[in-house]
C-alpha positions in Angstrom: -22.1 -22.5 -4.1 -22.2 -26.2 -5.2 -20.7 -28.7 -2.8 -20.1 -32.3 -4.0 -21.0 -34.8 -1.3 -18.0 -37.1 -1.7 -15.6 -34.1 -1.6 -17.3 -32.8 1.5 -17.3 -36.1 3.4 -13.6 -36.5 2.5 -13.0 -33.8 5.1 -15.8 -34.6 7.5 -17.5 -38.0 7.5 -21.2 -37.4 8.0 -23.0 -39.9 10.3 -26.3 -39.2 8.5 -27.7 -39.8 5.0 -27.3 -37.3 2.2 -30.9 -36.0 2.8 -30.6 -35.7 6.5 -27.2 -34.0 6.3 -28.7 -31.4 4.0 -31.6 -30.8 6.4 -29.3 -30.5 9.4 -27.1 -28.0 7.6 -30.1 -26.0 6.6 -31.3 -25.8 10.2 -28.0 -24.1 11.3 -28.2 -21.6 8.5 -26.2 -23.3 5.8 -29.2 -23.3 3.4 -29.2 -26.3 1.1 -31.7 -25.2 -1.5 -31.5 -28.4 -3.6 -29.7 -31.8 -3.6 -28.9 -33.1 -7.1 -28.0 -36.7 -7.8 -25.5 -36.3 -10.6 -25.1 -39.8 -12.1 -22.2 -40.9 -14.4 -23.8 -41.0 -17.8 -21.5 -43.6 -19.4 -23.1 -47.1 -19.7 -21.2 -50.2 -20.5 -17.7 -48.6 -20.3 -15.0 -50.8 -18.9 -11.3 -50.9 -18.1 -9.2 -52.6 -20.8 -5.6 -53.6 -21.2 -3.8 -52.9 -24.5 -2.3 -56.2 -25.5 -0.4 -55.3 -28.7 -0.1 -52.4 -31.1 1.0 -52.1 -34.7 0.9 -49.3 -37.3 -2.2 -48.8 -39.4 -1.6 -50.3 -42.8 -3.1 -47.3 -44.7 -2.9 -44.2 -42.4 0.4 -43.0 -40.8 -0.3 -41.7 -37.3 -2.9 -44.2 -36.6 -2.3 -47.5 -34.8 -4.2 -50.8 -34.7 -4.2 -52.6 -31.4 -5.9 -55.5 -29.5 -7.4 -54.7 -26.1 -8.4 -57.1 -23.5 -11.7 -56.0 -21.9 -11.8 -58.9 -19.4 -12.4 -62.1 -21.2 -12.8 -60.7 -24.7 -10.4 -59.1 -27.0 -11.3 -56.2 -29.4 -9.6 -54.6 -32.4 -9.3 -50.9 -31.9 -7.9 -48.1 -34.1 -6.5 -45.1 -32.3 -4.2 -42.2 -32.9 -3.5 -41.5 -29.1 0.2 -41.4 -28.2 -0.5 -43.3 -25.0 -2.0 -46.2 -26.9 0.8 -48.6 -26.2 1.1 -52.3 -25.2 0.7 -52.9 -21.4 -1.3 -49.8 -20.5 -4.8 -50.1 -18.9 -7.2 -47.5 -20.2 -10.9 -46.8 -20.5 -12.7 -48.6 -23.3 -16.1 -48.2 -24.9 -17.0 -51.5 -26.7 -19.8 -51.7 -29.3 -23.2 -51.2 -27.7 -21.9 -49.0 -24.8 -23.1 -45.5 -24.4 -21.2 -42.2 -23.7 -22.7 -38.7 -23.4 -23.9 -37.1 -26.6 -21.6 -34.2 -27.6 -23.1 -30.9 -26.5 -26.1 -32.4 -24.7 -27.7 -30.5 -21.9 -28.3 -32.1 -18.6 -31.9 -32.5 -17.5 -33.1 -32.7 -13.9 -35.9 -34.9 -12.6 -36.9 -36.3 -9.2 -34.7 -39.0 -7.7 -35.9 -41.9 -5.7 -34.4 -40.5 -2.5 -36.1 -37.1 -2.8 -33.1 -35.4 -4.5 -33.1 -34.0 -8.0 -31.7 -36.4 -10.6 -29.3 -35.1 -13.3 -29.4 -36.9 -16.7 -28.1 -36.2 -20.1 -28.5 -37.7 -23.5 -26.1 -40.4 -24.7 -25.1 -42.0 -28.0 -24.3 -45.6 -28.7 -20.8 -46.8 -29.7 -20.8 -49.0 -32.8 -18.0 -50.8 -34.7 -16.9 -48.9 -37.8 -14.5 -49.2 -40.6 -11.5 -46.8 -40.3 -9.6 -46.8 -43.6 -10.0 -50.6 -44.2 -9.7 -51.7 -40.5 -12.8 -52.5 -38.4 -12.5 -50.7 -35.1 -14.5 -52.4 -32.5 -15.0 -49.6 -30.0 -13.0 -46.6 -28.7 -10.3 -46.0 -26.1 -11.2 -42.9 -24.2 -9.7 -39.6 -22.9 -11.0 -38.0 -19.7 -12.9 -35.4 -21.7 -14.7 -38.1 -23.7 -15.7 -39.9 -20.5 -17.0 -36.8 -18.7 -18.5 -34.7 -21.5 -18.8 -36.9 -24.6 -16.7 -34.3 -26.5 -13.5 -35.3 -28.3 -10.0 -35.1 -26.8 -8.7 -31.6 -26.1 -5.5 -30.3 -27.8 -2.6 -32.4 -26.5 -4.9 -34.7 -24.5 -4.1 -38.4 -24.4 -6.2 -41.4 -23.4 -6.7 -42.0 -19.7 -4.2 -44.4 -18.3 -4.9 -46.2 -15.0 -2.3 -47.4 -12.5 -0.3 -50.5 -13.3 -2.0 -53.6 -12.1 -5.5 -52.3 -12.7 -7.7 -55.3 -13.7 -9.4 -55.5 -17.1 -13.1 -55.6 -17.5 -14.1 -53.5 -14.5 -17.2 -51.5 -15.1 -16.0 -47.9 -15.3 -18.8 -46.4 -13.3 -18.0 -48.6 -10.4 -14.2 -48.4 -10.7 -14.1 -44.6 -10.9 -17.0 -44.1 -8.4 -18.1 -41.0 -10.3 -21.8 -40.9 -9.2 -22.3 -38.2 -6.7 -24.7 -35.9 -4.9 -24.3 -32.1 -5.1 -25.6 -29.7 -2.4 -26.7 -26.4 -4.0 -26.3 -23.8 -1.3 -28.1 -20.4 -1.1 -25.8 -18.5 1.2 -26.6 -15.3 3.0 -23.8 -12.6 3.4 -23.1 -13.8 6.9 -22.0 -17.3 5.6 -19.1 -16.2 3.4 -17.0 -18.7 5.3 -19.0 -21.4 3.6 -17.8 -20.4 0.1 -15.3 -23.3 0.5 -15.7 -27.1 0.9 -13.7 -27.0 4.1 -15.9 -24.2 5.4 -19.0 -26.3 5.0 -17.1 -29.3 6.5 -16.5 -27.1 9.6 -20.2 -26.5 9.9 -20.9 -30.2 9.5 -18.3 -31.1 12.1 -19.9 -28.6 14.6 -23.3 -30.3 14.3 -22.0 -33.9 14.1 -19.1 -33.9 16.4 -17.0 -35.6 13.8 -13.6 -33.8 13.5 -12.4 -32.2 10.3 -9.6 -34.1 8.4 -7.4 -31.6 6.5 -5.0 -32.4 3.7 -1.5 -32.8 5.1 -0.2 -29.5 3.7 -3.0 -27.5 5.1 -2.8 -29.3 8.5 1.0 -28.5 8.6 0.2 -24.8 8.3 -2.5 -24.9 11.0 -5.1 -23.9 8.5 -8.0 -24.2 11.0 -6.3 -22.9 14.1 -8.4 -20.4 16.0 -5.5 -17.9 15.7 -5.3 -18.5 11.9 -2.8 -20.2 9.7 0.9 -20.1 10.4 2.7 -17.2 8.6 5.7 -17.4 6.3 7.8 -15.6 9.0 7.1 -18.5 11.4 8.3 -21.2 9.0 11.7 -22.7 10.0 12.0 -25.3 7.3 15.2 -25.6 5.4 15.5 -23.1 2.6 12.3 -21.3 3.5 14.0 -17.9 3.7 16.9 -18.4 1.3 14.8 -16.9 -1.5 16.8 -13.9 -2.6 18.8 -14.5 -5.7 17.3 -17.8 -6.4 16.0 -18.6 -9.9 12.3 -17.7 -10.3 12.1 -15.4 -7.3 10.4 -12.0 -7.9 10.5 -8.7 -6.1 7.0 -7.7 -4.8 6.2 -4.1 -4.2 3.0 -3.0 -2.4 2.3 0.6 -3.6 -1.1 0.8 -1.7 -0.9 -1.3 1.4 -4.4 -0.4 2.5 -5.8 -2.2 -0.5 -3.3 -5.1 -0.4 -1.4 -5.5 2.9 0.0 -8.9 2.0 1.1 -10.6 -1.3 2.8 -14.0 -1.6 4.0 -15.7 -4.7 5.2 -19.3 -5.1 7.5 -20.3 -8.0 7.4 -23.8 -9.5 10.0 -24.6 -12.2 10.1 -27.2 -14.9 6.4 -28.2 -14.9 4.9 -30.4 -17.6 1.7 -29.1 -19.3 -1.2 -31.4 -19.3 -4.7 -32.1 -18.0 -6.0 -33.0 -14.6 -6.8 -36.6 -13.4 -10.4 -37.6 -14.0 -11.3 -37.4 -10.3 -10.2 -33.8 -10.1 -12.0 -32.8 -13.3 -15.1 -34.6 -12.1 -15.1 -32.6 -8.9 -14.6 -29.3 -10.6 -17.5 -30.1 -12.9 -19.7 -31.0 -10.0 -18.7 -27.8 -8.2 -19.7 -25.7 -11.2 -16.3 -25.0 -12.7 -15.0 -25.9 -16.1 -11.6 -27.8 -16.1 -9.0 -26.0 -18.2 -5.6 -27.7 -17.6 -3.7 -29.2 -14.7 -2.1 -25.9 -13.7 -5.2 -23.7 -13.7 -7.3 -26.6 -12.3 -5.0 -26.8 -9.3 -5.6 -23.1 -8.4 -9.4 -23.5 -8.8 -9.4 -26.7 -6.8 -7.5 -25.1 -4.0 -9.8 -22.1 -4.1 -13.0 -24.3 -3.9 -11.3 -26.3 -1.1 -10.1 -23.4 1.0 -11.9 -20.3 -0.1 -8.7 -18.5 -1.0 -8.6 -17.4 -4.7 -5.3 -18.0 -6.5 -3.9 -17.2 -9.9 -1.2 -18.9 -12.0 1.1 -16.8 -14.2 3.5 -18.1 -16.8 6.7 -17.0 -15.1 8.6 -16.5 -18.3 6.0 -14.0 -19.6 6.4 -11.7 -16.6 9.0 -9.0 -17.3 11.4 -7.1 -15.1 11.6 -9.6 -12.3 9.0 -7.5 -10.4 5.4 -7.6 -9.3 3.8 -4.3 -8.4 0.4 -4.2 -6.6 -0.8 -0.7 -7.5 -3.7 1.5 -8.7 -4.3 1.7 -12.4 -2.9 4.7 -14.3 -4.8 6.8 -16.9 -5.2 5.2 -20.2 -4.2 1.7 -19.1 -6.0 -1.4 -20.4 -5.7 -5.1 -20.2 -6.8 -8.1 -22.3 -8.3 -10.4 -19.7 -8.4 -14.2 -19.8 -11.8 -14.2 -21.4 -10.3 -12.4 -24.5 -11.9 -9.0 -23.8 -9.8 -5.8 -24.0 -10.9 -3.8 -21.0 -10.2 -0.2 -20.3 -9.2 0.0 -16.6 -11.3 2.4 -14.6 -9.5 5.0 -12.4 -8.5 3.8 -8.9 -8.6 0.1 -9.9 -6.2 -2.2 -8.1 -4.0 -4.1 -10.6 -1.1 -6.5 -10.6 1.6 -5.2 -12.9 5.1 -6.2 -14.0 7.7 -3.9 -15.6 5.6 -3.4 -18.7 2.1 -2.8 -17.2 -0.9 -4.6 -15.8 -0.9 -8.4 -16.0 -4.1 -9.0 -13.8 -7.0 -7.1 -12.3 -6.5 -7.7 -8.6 -8.9 -10.2 -7.2 -11.0 -10.5 -10.3 -9.3 -11.9 -13.4 -5.8 -12.4 -14.9 -4.4 -11.1 -18.1 -4.3 -13.0 -21.4 -0.6 -12.1 -22.1 0.7 -13.9 -19.0 -1.7 -16.9 -18.9 -0.3 -20.4 -18.7 -0.4 -22.5 -21.9 1.0 -25.6 -23.5 4.4 -23.8 -23.8 4.5 -23.0 -20.0 7.4 -24.5 -18.2 7.7 -22.3 -15.1 4.8 -21.1 -13.0 4.4 -18.2 -10.6 1.4 -18.7 -8.2 -0.2 -15.7 -6.7 -1.9 -15.7 -3.3 -2.9 -12.4 -1.7 -5.4 -10.5 0.5 -7.2 -7.7 -1.4 -9.5 -5.1 0.2 -13.1 -6.3 -0.3 -14.4 -2.8 -1.1 -11.7 -2.2 -3.7 -12.4 -5.5 -5.5 -16.2 -4.9 -5.4 -15.8 -1.3 -6.8 -13.7 -2.4 -9.7 -15.9 -5.4 -10.4 -19.0 -3.1 -10.6 -17.2 -0.5 -12.8 -16.1 -3.3 -15.2 -19.3 -5.3 -15.0 -17.2 -8.4 -14.4 -18.0 -11.0 -11.8 -15.9 -14.1 -11.2 -15.7 -16.8 -8.5 -12.5 -15.1 -7.2 -14.2 -11.7 -7.0 -17.2 -13.1 -5.1 -14.9 -14.5 -2.4 -12.7 -11.4 -2.2 -15.6 -9.0 -2.0 -17.1 -10.9 0.9 -13.7 -11.3 2.6 -11.2 -14.1 2.9 -9.0 -15.3 5.7 -6.1 -12.8 5.9 -3.7 -15.4 7.4 -4.3 -18.2 4.9 -2.3 -17.0 1.8 0.9 -19.1 2.3 -1.0 -22.2 3.4 -3.2 -22.1 0.3 -0.5 -21.4 -2.2 1.5 -24.3 -0.7 -1.6 -26.5 -1.2 -1.9 -25.4 -4.8 1.8 -26.1 -5.4 1.4 -29.6 -3.9 -1.5 -30.2 -6.3 0.5 -29.0 -9.3 3.6 -31.0 -8.6 1.6 -34.1 -8.0 0.2 -34.0 -11.5 2.5 -31.8 -13.5 5.8 -32.4 -11.8 8.1 -29.5 -11.4 10.3 -28.2 -8.6 8.9 -25.7 -6.1 11.4 -23.0 -5.2 11.9 -22.8 -1.4 10.4 -19.7 0.1 8.1 -17.1 -1.3 8.2 -13.9 -3.3 6.3 -11.8 -0.8 5.7 -8.4 0.7 3.8 -7.6 3.9 2.7 -4.1 5.0 1.0 -5.3 8.2 0.1 -8.4 10.1 -3.6 -9.3 10.4 -4.9 -8.2 13.8 -6.0 -10.7 16.4 -9.7 -10.2 17.1 -11.3 -10.9 20.4 -14.8 -10.2 21.9 -16.4 -10.6 25.3 -19.6 -12.5 25.4 -21.7 -11.5 28.3 -24.0 -14.3 29.4 -26.6 -11.8 30.6 -26.7 -10.2 27.2 -27.0 -13.6 25.6 -30.0 -14.4 27.8 -31.6 -11.0 27.1 -31.3 -11.5 23.3 -32.4 -15.2 23.2 -34.9 -15.0 26.1 -33.3 -18.1 27.7 -30.5 -18.8 30.1 -27.9 -21.2 28.8 -25.2 -22.9 30.8 -21.8 -21.4 30.3 -20.3 -24.8 29.3 -22.9 -25.3 26.6 -22.2 -21.9 25.1 -18.4 -22.4 25.2 -18.7 -25.9 23.7 -20.8 -24.6 20.8 -18.3 -21.9 20.0 -15.3 -24.2 20.3 -16.9 -26.7 17.9 -17.2 -23.8 15.4 -13.4 -23.1 15.7 -13.5 -20.3 18.2 -11.1 -20.1 21.1 -12.9 -19.5 24.4 -11.6 -18.5 27.9 -13.8 -18.3 31.0 -13.8 -14.8 32.4 -16.3 -15.1 35.3 -19.6 -13.7 34.2 -18.7 -13.9 30.6 -16.5 -15.6 28.0 -13.5 -14.1 26.1 -13.8 -15.4 22.6 -10.9 -15.3 20.1 -12.4 -14.9 16.6 -10.7 -17.0 13.9 -9.5 -14.8 11.0 -11.4 -16.9 8.5 -14.7 -15.8 10.2 -14.8 -12.3 8.6 -18.6 -12.3 9.2 -18.2 -12.2 13.0 -17.5 -8.7 14.4 -18.7 -8.7 17.9 -21.0 -10.0 20.7 -24.2 -10.0 18.8 -22.6 -12.2 16.1 -21.4 -14.6 18.7 -25.0 -14.9 20.1 -26.2 -15.8 16.6 -23.5 -18.5 16.4 -24.6 -20.0 19.7 -28.3 -19.8 18.8 -28.1 -21.4 15.4 -26.0 -24.3 16.7 -28.0 -25.0 19.8 -31.1 -24.9 17.6 -33.5 -22.0 17.0 -36.3 -24.5 17.8 -35.1 -24.7 21.4 -36.0 -21.1 22.1 -39.6 -20.3 23.0 -41.3 -17.1 22.0 -41.6 -14.4 24.6 -44.0 -11.5 24.6 -42.2 -8.3 23.8 -41.8 -6.0 26.7 -41.3 -2.5 25.3 -42.4 0.9 26.2 -44.0 2.6 23.2 -43.8 6.4 23.3 -47.2 7.9 22.4 -45.5 11.1 21.2 -45.3 11.3 17.4 -42.7 13.8 16.1 -44.2 17.0 14.9 -42.6 16.6 11.5 -44.4 13.3 10.9 -47.7 14.8 11.9 -47.2 17.7 9.5 -46.4 15.4 6.6 -49.6 13.5 7.3 -51.5 16.7 7.3 -50.1 17.6 3.9 -50.9 14.1 2.6 -54.5 14.4 3.8 -55.0 17.7 2.0 -53.4 16.4 -1.2 -55.7 13.4 -1.1 -58.7 15.6 -0.8 -57.5 17.7 -3.8 -57.2 14.6 -6.0 -54.4 12.5 -7.5 -52.3 9.6 -6.2 -49.2 9.5 -4.1 -46.1 7.9 -5.7 -42.6 6.9 -4.5 -39.9 7.4 -7.1 -36.2 6.4 -7.1 -33.9 8.6 -5.0 -31.2 7.8 -7.5 -31.0 9.3 -11.0 -28.6 9.6 -13.9 -26.8 12.4 -15.7 -29.5 12.4 -18.5 -32.2 13.2 -15.9 -30.2 16.2 -14.6 -29.5 17.4 -18.2 -33.1 17.1 -19.2 -34.2 19.7 -16.6 -32.2 22.5 -18.3 -30.8 23.9 -15.1 -27.9 26.4 -15.4 -24.5 25.2 -14.4 -24.5 27.4 -11.3 -27.8 26.0 -10.1 -27.3 23.7 -7.1 -29.7 21.2 -8.6 -27.4 20.8 -11.6 -24.5 19.7 -9.4 -25.7 16.5 -7.7 -23.9 14.2 -5.3 -22.2 11.3 -7.2 -22.2 7.7 -5.9 -18.7 6.2 -5.6 -19.8 2.7 -6.8 -23.0 3.0 -8.8 -24.7 -0.2 -10.2 -25.6 1.6 -13.4 -25.0 5.1 -14.9 -28.8 5.7 -14.8 -28.5 5.4 -11.0 -25.2 7.1 -10.4 -26.4 10.4 -8.8 -28.5 11.4 -5.7 -31.5 13.3 -6.9 -31.7 17.1 -6.4 -35.3 17.3 -7.3 -38.4 15.1 -7.4 -39.5 16.5 -10.8 -37.6 14.0 -13.0 -39.1 11.1 -11.2 -42.6 12.5 -11.6 -42.1 13.3 -15.3 -41.0 9.6 -15.8 -44.3 8.6 -14.1 -46.3 10.8 -16.4 -44.4 9.3 -19.4 -45.4 5.8 -18.2 -49.1 6.8 -17.8 -49.1 8.2 -21.4 -47.4 5.0 -22.7 -50.3 3.0 -21.2 -52.8 5.3 -22.9 -54.1 7.1 -19.8 -56.0 10.3 -20.7 -54.5 12.2 -17.9 -53.0 11.8 -14.4 -52.3 13.7 -11.2 -49.5 12.4 -9.1 -47.5 13.8 -6.1 -44.7 12.8 -3.9 -43.1 13.9 -0.6 -39.5 12.8 -0.6 -35.9 13.7 0.2 -33.6 15.5 -2.2 -29.8 15.8 -1.7 -27.1 18.4 -2.2 -23.3 18.5 -1.9 -22.0 19.4 1.6 -18.7 20.1 3.2 -19.7 17.6 5.8 -19.2 13.8 5.4 -22.8 13.3 4.4 -24.8 15.2 1.8 -27.3 17.9 2.8 -30.9 16.5 2.8 -34.0 18.5 2.2 -37.7 17.4 2.3 -39.6 18.4 -0.9 -43.1 18.1 -2.1 -43.7 17.8 -5.9 -47.0 17.6 -7.8 -47.4 16.7 -11.5 -50.5 16.8 -13.7 -50.8 16.0 -17.4 -53.4 15.6 -20.1 -57.2 15.6 -19.6 -58.0 15.4 -15.9 -61.9 15.4 -16.3 -63.8 14.7 -19.5 -66.2 17.0 -21.2 -69.8 16.8 -20.0 -73.1 18.3 -21.2 -72.6 21.2 -18.9 -68.8 21.6 -18.5 -65.7 21.7 -20.7 -62.9 19.2 -20.2 -60.5 19.9 -17.3 -57.0 20.2 -18.7 -53.7 20.2 -16.7 -52.5 23.8 -17.3 -50.9 26.6 -15.5 -54.1 27.8 -13.9 -55.1 24.4 -12.7 -51.8 23.8 -11.0 -51.7 27.3 -9.5 -55.2 26.9 -8.1 -54.3 23.5 -6.6 -51.2 24.9 -4.9 -53.2 27.9 -3.6 -55.8 25.5 -2.2 -53.1 23.4 -0.5 -51.5 26.5 1.0 -54.9 27.8 2.2 -55.6 24.4 3.9 -52.2 24.6 5.6 -52.9 28.1 6.9 -50.1 29.8 4.9 -50.9 33.5 4.8 -49.8 36.4 2.7 -49.2 34.2 -0.3 -48.0 36.0 -3.4 -46.8 34.9 -6.8 -44.1 36.3 -9.0 -43.8 35.7 -12.7 -41.3 33.5 -14.5 -40.0 30.6 -12.6 -36.7 29.0 -13.7 -36.3 25.8 -15.8 -37.8 23.3 -16.3 -40.9 25.7 -16.4 -42.3 27.6 -19.3 -41.1 31.2 -19.0 -44.6 32.7 -19.8 -46.7 30.1 -17.9 -45.1 29.8 -14.5 -44.5 31.6 -11.3 -42.7 31.5 -8.0 -44.7 31.1 -4.8 -43.8 33.2 -1.8 -45.1 33.9 1.7 -43.8 36.9 3.7 -40.9 37.2 1.3 -39.8 33.6 1.7 -39.8 31.5 -1.5 -41.8 28.3 -1.0 -41.4 26.9 -4.4 -42.4 27.1 -8.1 -45.3 26.1 -10.2 -46.3 26.2 -13.9 -46.4 24.4 -17.2 -43.3 22.6 -18.4 -41.0 24.1 -21.0 -41.6 22.5 -24.5 -37.9 21.4 -24.7 -38.3 19.4 -21.5 -41.6 17.9 -22.7 -39.9 16.7 -25.8 -37.2 14.9 -23.9 -39.8 13.0 -21.9 -41.9 12.3 -25.0 -44.9 14.1 -23.5 -47.0 15.6 -26.3 -49.7 17.2 -24.1 -49.9 20.0 -21.6 -48.2 19.2 -18.4 -48.0 21.3 -15.2 -45.7 20.8 -12.2 -45.2 22.3 -8.8 -42.5 21.9 -6.2 -42.6 23.2 -2.6 -39.9 23.2 0.1 -41.6 21.3 2.9 -39.5 22.8 5.6 -40.2 26.4 4.5 -43.9 25.4 4.1 -44.0 24.1 7.6 -42.4 27.3 9.0 -45.1 29.4 7.3 -48.1 27.2 8.1 -50.5 28.0 10.9 -52.9 25.8 12.8 -56.5 26.1 11.5 -58.3 28.8 13.5 -62.1 29.1 14.0 -63.6 31.9 11.9 -67.1 32.9 13.0 -69.8 33.5 10.4 -70.0 37.2 9.7 -72.8 38.8 11.7 -72.9 42.0 9.6 -73.4 42.4 5.8 -70.4 42.7 3.5 -70.0 45.5 0.9 -68.7 44.7 -2.6 -67.2 47.2 -5.0 -65.7 46.7 -8.5 -62.9 48.7 -10.1 -61.7 48.7 -13.7 -58.3 50.2 -14.2 -55.8 50.8 -17.0 -52.3 49.5 -16.1 -48.9 49.2 -17.9 -48.8 46.0 -19.8 -45.8 44.7 -18.0 -47.3 45.2 -14.5 -48.1 42.1 -12.6 -51.7 41.8 -11.2 -50.1 40.6 -8.0 -48.6 44.1 -7.5 -52.1 45.6 -7.6 -53.4 43.0 -5.2 -50.6 43.6 -2.7 -51.1 47.4 -2.7 -54.9 47.0 -2.3 -54.4 44.7 0.7 -51.9 47.1 2.2 -54.1 50.2 2.0 -57.6 48.8 2.6 -58.2 48.5 6.3 -61.5 46.6 6.0 -60.7 44.5 2.9 -61.8 40.8 3.4 -61.7 39.7 -0.2 -60.0 40.4 -3.6 -60.7 38.7 -6.9 -59.7 39.6 -10.5 -62.5 38.8 -12.9 -61.4 40.5 -16.2 -58.3 41.2 -18.1 -58.3 42.8 -21.6 -55.7 43.9 -24.1 -56.5 45.7 -27.3 -58.9 48.4 -28.6 -60.1 50.6 -27.0 -57.3 50.1 -24.5 -54.2 52.1 -25.6 -51.1 50.2 -26.9 -48.7 49.2 -24.1 -51.6 49.1 -21.6 -54.1 46.5 -20.3 -57.4 46.7 -18.6 -57.9 44.9 -15.3 -61.2 44.6 -13.5 -61.3 43.3 -9.9 -63.8 42.9 -7.2 -63.2 43.9 -3.6 -65.2 42.8 -0.5 -65.2 45.0 2.6 -66.5 44.1 6.1 -66.1 44.6 9.8 -66.7 42.1 12.6 -68.5 44.6 14.9 -70.8 46.7 12.6 -72.0 47.3 9.1 -69.7 49.6 7.2 -71.1 52.9 5.9 -70.8 53.9 2.2 -68.6 56.8 3.3 -66.1 54.4 5.0 -65.9 52.2 2.0 -65.7 55.1 -0.5 -62.9 56.6 1.6 -60.8 53.4 1.4 -61.5 53.0 -2.4 -60.4 56.6 -3.0 -57.2 56.0 -1.1 -56.6 52.8 -3.2 -57.1 54.7 -6.4 -54.7 57.4 -5.4 -52.0 55.0 -4.3 -52.4 53.0 -7.5 -51.8 56.0 -9.6 -48.9 57.3 -7.5 -47.0 54.0 -7.1 -47.9 51.9 -10.0 -49.0 54.3 -12.7 -52.5 52.7 -12.7 -55.5 54.9 -13.5 -59.3 54.3 -13.4 -60.7 53.2 -16.7 
């Protein structure tokens, strides 16, 4: 937000210098990030009176005139229609300087500590124009302010009758100014207007705000809000039906637009704004366009209420509909872009279709132009969330949208449209039609809040007299009533940032001065009890750190491409994520259903930076659709490894990230967590490789999956090396975990026996392990050490060799005891699994 100093002090005369005013505003939260001294770049320009004019002897359309520049007369050639005897205009004599066309302003330090804004200039010289020497130039507003030529239909500037000749233009127009560049936080949306900043200045200086007469007549700054159209008793105010230029307004979705007001002005004359208006718009960061549009922008900057001007004669059907967009609708906006309207976008439509995107930008087909003679001004209140959502979906931000999305005064629409109508008629003439084309679904509510002085003291750490509190709030425009131990505060409608008691405390604190409150030691009771879930997560983290790798934190948002890359089936819950209503980008439009896409992106980044290998892991939340208002949340652990994890040495081969590495890492983790009876089953689902993956279970409960990644998925993430992943459900993992228990060192010797068996090729080794553990009473260890397929093993079979360790805590087992258990194992293997001794 840019605030020109002279515009600001027109409403509230500051008792301090520019620099001190900026500092005081910043101290109450209206952060002035920079003060720029924007000097008028023209040098040597003066006022001059046209003495006489005659046609150019060679060129029709041009005139030759004599201008009096205050003691000296110059010959000037001009084609401007306003170049007539008797007018006083702006004149650039030879040797004067005006801004160079298209030059960019440069900023440097000013003598008063502000930044200084300068631009390049070019020198005016006398030149021959078709046989006549022209000693200078008479100037249009655009030439004075920008150095560019006159705009279409623009005449030279004409000053009031009686203006003296020879006055230096920079002094006569008083165009030098300072500009406050504000960096506003969301709670200062009321300062997105010059009058809003003036209110803050008034509160700290005690100087009252002086409103333009039109706004004052509508009680614009009243604590209860501006007067409403229904309260107006002026002649003709409600005699609108049937009048020329009146339009029927229909609110199809009153929740998104509860009030819409339109003002009709007939028989306007198209033209450009006065130089002082255009200068203020430039200083405030807006480009002047024409007098009709400038008036709406000026009123918006002044009041904070966005307005829009339609060419009344381009609206069809005599109706304005405020409704949601329909499938297939589009609109050519004022910037010349044809935009497809997203579903559920609020639009302004006439009988043919959309003519504006509500609260964001108008349509090209109904814009005002040189042919415009009748204007329809729009002033409405649009739902901030709706405006924001449409803006994000379209990728379109405007000054109007910024104000609507933060919230505008719901009572100010008529007051502001009347102010814009006043500005238009002052410059462009025309006749405002009495009354308004309007529709109201509901009146804005009156908001009140109690401010408990005890609560204020508790928050600020200091007792403040009731009168001081009430005085600070009244200076800010609040209405305050004494209610004994507290104050009843009526919140002005324009203060959409104030919702309750805590906001009122902030208002009091910032205007009494944060520096007046001394720090106090915090007096809080900290509970020493840490939630069990937090302790368990730290236990998992400690184990993972000991096993290697680095913890990462990935984005909880993902895009459709991330979900598609995983290859999940349509009926897999992970393939049906929760969609965001108003995503910033399509890549962040979904809540993640798995941590795996984020880790794969991390591995992809490591590869791009030429890392030989990497192990990363994350503990985070994943989300699934729910019948409740909020999504279902689950805590998940995911581990990812890729490439060479340890290089080759003289006594060891390189360690690669493969299925066996990841399976071993998961088993080590589960062992450290005390998860017992862990079994694995072949073939996990996507995104895992069907022959190099497994499910991990404990006591029949699925804990997760691990394995190498499917080649199709690897290709989508541009990973050309072996990559293994694992994911585990932390809640299921915690349910199966046991606290570490002391295991004494065995006092008696163990007995080891090996068996080699022939098993069906499709039989999982895990099935043999589960049977052995079930049947062997004294088994304390089981390890597979050999697997063979091929000759001399018969086709369709495989040879498995495994070692078993037996032991008892109270004695040494005899050979007969061990042999008896092995015989039982061999018998059961043959009966149940068709496994025979080799």
